[in-house]
N, C-alpha and C positions, 0 to 999 in steps of 0.2 A: 503494500500499501502507498502511494507517495501523499503526503500532507503539506498544503502550504500551509502554513505560517503569516498574518500579518497583521504589523504595529507599529503605530502611529510616534513618531520619534523622542523617544519619550520613555524615561530609564523604567521609570515603574509602570509604563504597560507593558514594555520586551520582557524585565525579568524574572515576573506572573506567570509565562509560557513554558522560562526555559528550563523548567523541570518536564513537563509534561511535553517537553518536544525529546529531552533525553529520554524519555523512555518509553515516545515510539521510539526512535536509536536503536538502545539496546534491545530491542522487544525485536529487531530487523527488519523496521522502512527504512523508506526515506523520509526525512524533512528537509526542508527548505525555508528561512525565513525575509520576507522580503519588509523591508522601507524603503526611508527618504535613505538617498545617498550620503548625506552629512551621518548617519546614521548605523552605517552598517562597520564599519568600523568594532562597534557597542556587541551588536549582533557576534562578528564573528571571535568576539572579548570571550564571551560565553562557548566558544567552542564549538559554535553551527554553522553552517552553510550560510550564506546571507546572500541575496543580490538586491540592488536598487532599482525601484519600479518607481520613482521620480529625480527627478534635481533636490539639492538640498533645501531644504526647507526647515525654519526653525518657530516650534509653535506661538514664543510671546510676536517673534514679526507680524502673527496673522492674528490677533485679538487687537480689535479697534475697534471704534466708533460705539450704538447708544444701543438696544433688545427697544425693539418695536414695539406696540403694546400685545399683552400678553397676555391668556385664560389665567385665572383665578386663580394662583399656592403656585403658580411659579416664579422663576430667582431669575432677574435679570441677568450675574453674575456665573452660575450656570449657560445662561440659551447663548449669551458672548462669548463661551469655551469653544460651548458643543458649534455654535458658529464656524469660532475658528479652522474644527479638527472636521467639520466636517468641509472646507478650504482645503483640507490638508490631502482625504478622499479625493475632490475635485480633479486633486493636481498628480493626483498615484493611480487613480482607475484605468487611466490606457496604460500603462506601466503592470498594473501587475494584472490587466485582461490577455497583455501582449506574455509576459510570463506564465498564464493561465493554459493561455493556448501551446505552446512552445512544450512545455513540461507537464505535463497532462496530471495536475492531480487528480487523483479519488477524493481527497477530500481537502478542504478549506477552515482552520479554525481561525478566528479573527479576535481580539479583544476588545472589548461594548464599545468602545468610543473610536476604530475604525472600523469605518464606509465601503472605501475600492472593495474588499476582500468579498462584505455579501452581499454587494452587488452581483459582481460578476461570477460567484455562486450561482446566485438567481441563473443573471443570462447566459453559464453555460452550461447548464440542471445538475451542478455539484453538489454535491451538502454542506452544507457549511454548520460548523459551532463555534457560540458563542461563549469566550470565561469573559465574567461577571465579578469585576473587581465593584468593591466598595458594597456596602451593604444599601444605598441610596440604589433607588429605582433611577433616578435623575431623566426625567422625561421631556428634562431639558433638551436632555443633549440631539435626544432622538426629534425633537418637534423643530429644533433651529437644524437637522438635518437634514430633515424632508422639506424644508422651506431652503435652503441653500440649494441642492443637489434631485430641487426639479428639473430643470432641462436636463439633465443625467438618464434620471429619471424615464421622462418620457421617451427617449432615444433608444433607451432600453429596451423597455416596453412594462415596464417593471408598472405595477400600480400600487406605490405608497414600498416604505423601508419593508424591507424583507424577516421574515422572520428565520428566527436557525433552528435543526433539528434537536439542538440535546443546548442547555446552556449550564455551565461551569462552573461551581460557587465552590470559595474555597473558606468561608465565613461558617461557622459552626453556627448550629444550626437556629440552638439560643439563642445567637443575637440577627437574625436576620428578622427581613420586615415582610409583613402578605402578598407583597409579589413577588419574594422566592420561593415560595412554600415550596415547588413543583421544581425546583430548578435543585443539579445533582451533585450532589459533595465530593470535593475531589480537597488534599491536604494542603494546607500551606506548606511548598519549601522553599527557602530563599535562595536566590542567585543573589550572586554580587559579582559575574566580569571575573576581572582577575584582581578585587583584591587584596593584601598578603595580607597574611593572618601574623597580626605580632607577634615578635619570642616573650616577649614578658606579660601576655593574657593569664593568663594559668598562676603567674608567681604569687602566694603565698600572702596576701595587704590586711595590715591592721584599722583601714580605716572602709567607710561607708564608698562604692560604687554608684557613680551615677555617671549616665550616658544623655550627652545632647544629640539630635540630629532633627534635623526641619529638608531632611529629601534634599530631591538633587533639584529641584524648580524653587521653590520658597525663596533660601538664597539668593538667585540669579532675580531674582521674577518681586519678592515684595521687601516691605520693609523693615520685617524682622528678622531677615537676615543678615543685616547690613551689618558692615565692624561695630557700630555707636552701640547697637542693642546688643548684640553678641558682646561685647566685653563689658559693659554694663549687669548680664545674665551674671559672666563666671564669675564675674565679681559678687553678686550676691550667692552663688550658690557655693564660694568659696568658703562663707562663711558659715557652711555647716560640715567644716571641720569631715570634708570629699570630697577623693582622685575623681574629675573629672574628665572624659573621654567623650570630643565634638566629633562627629563623624560628620564630614563633607567632603568636597569635591577639593582634593588637593591645592588643582589653580584659587580657589578661591579661600582655602587658610594659609597660601601665600603674603595675601595679602594684609592681612589681617594682622598688627602692632603686633610688638612684641606677647605673651601668654602669661599670665602668671605662674609660680608652683604648681598649685593645686592641681595645672591641666599634665593629664598622664599623655596625652596622645589629640593634636585636631589634626584629620586630615580625612583621607578613607579607610572605610575599613567592616569588614565581613558581619552583618551581624548576628545573621547567627550561630557565628562561634564569639562575640565579642558579649551581646545582651546574656546570654545565661551567667555570665561571670558579676552585673553587675546588681543594682539592689533596687535601683529605679527609674526609670527612661524619662527622657525627656522628647517632645515628641511632635507632630502636627498635624496628626490625624490621620497617614495618609497608608494606604493598603494595604504596602508592603511590610515599612514600617512599624505599622499597630499591630498587625497579625505576627510576625515576626520575633513582641513583643510576647504579644498570646501563647505563640508557642514556648518560646523562653519561662511563662510562669511569673514573667517579671508586671509587673506593674506601670502603670503609668501619670507622669502631668499628661495632657494635648491640651495645645491652644492647636486648636482650628482653623486656616484662616481661607480655603478656595474651597469650593463647591461640595463635593461627599463629606469633605474631614470633619464638615461638624457633623455630618449624620452617622460616622463613624465613629466618632464623642461619642454621643451620644449614647451609645450602643455601649460602649465599654464601661463608663460613667455610670450608667444603667444596669450592668453588668456587677456591680462596687471592683471594679481593677481600675478603675483610674480616675484621674480628679480633673474637672470639667473647669478651663481658664480660656471663658470667651474673650475677641479677640475686643473689648471695650474693656479687656481687666488683664491685657494682656504685661502688666511692666514685670519688671526681673523683680521684684520685690513678691508680687504674689505668686510667678513659675516656681519664687525658690521656698516660699513658705507651702509650696501645693505639697512638693518636692520633703519637705522636713513631716508633709499630715504621712504621706507615701514611710518616711524608714521609722516613723516613732506610731505609727497606725499597724501592725499585722494582723490587722482585718483585711488592706490590700493583699499584700501579698497571698493570703489565704484562699484567696475569691481566684488569686490569680490563678494558683496552683492546679486548682481542679478545674478551671477552665483551661487549661493546659491541655488536662486530663482528655477533654472532652475534643481539641482535636488530636490530641494523638488517637482518638479510633478510630477518625475521621476516615475516607478509601486514600492510599499513597495515588499519585502521580501514576504507577502503572497499573490501578488497576483501571484507567479511564483509557489504556489503550483496549481491555478486552473492547468499552464502549464504544471507539469507532468504530472494532469491527466488526459491531453489528449495525451497524448501518445500511441502512436499506440498497443493497448491491444494484436495485435498478436506476437509481439515482445515480451510483457511480458508473455507471456503464454511459449513461446521456452527458456525462462529465467525457469522458475516457472521447467520447464521438468528435 
């Protein structure tokens, strides 16, 4: 079986697909990742074959304008970001179609914010599976994509955005919302590309350890990731007499001023190996970071800023594994106080341990291979034609 993976050129969108792709390879199937040209190296660093489906494109360059009047309950920021992702898909559609016709996949797997893969699959009669990151339904993304991709849908003769044959969901059932009731669970397995494991990680220590990470996008996109804010946050956290790790891209850390001695490391880190050694985690509520902390059984201080991060943070807070700090209150002092609460109240760690046990019982990515193999063969034959 040949499986084509499609993703927007964002680390948080690619990395959840990597364990699935490797599970398929381990079972003897052929896989190929396609994304924009500038992000192909990131896919290659995960050890997967990758091909470009369009020229270089940055998500932040496509985010502009104000949303039109939206249906009740929709959030403007999410619509604007969904529109940017749809524009990304519009520029990828021809490349994905050309690749699918030449490589002839039996199945297409797309992360939920990548729309060129689903349109190509539907046009060619190939079954497709969606990887559903976050607890949010993000209906604004689909609404924006339907508006932005209307000309492409008409040209392809497709009525509305297509639905997948299966939806894979890495969030434990107890944290999901009603729209995800029929999703197929797949255990979150973290992927970090070529982030190195530091040799000091497992040394004995006498102080609590706190890891601070705001993901790969926010430090380049929002005020919370600026050097000034991060230096103030580090100063506040240092008052807890804790060892601090700051997980951030190396080029971002290189532009920061000299950090105090409380900071053991600032730069890229493989969180799946790092977080089990920590006592608390400061996160932005992004899918990869939040679920890696959940799988490690570590409590979190979550300060969401974008889109689904708010819903993720609310779910974690309701489960008793996180202190939620909304943007209006996300001062360094408030975040530090949240960490002190996690370190001083064992109830958070106990709840995080129980949730980690639930995650460990979810089907591994290898279990999804059998699910893929059972998909309708008639649809595969149409795709091959």
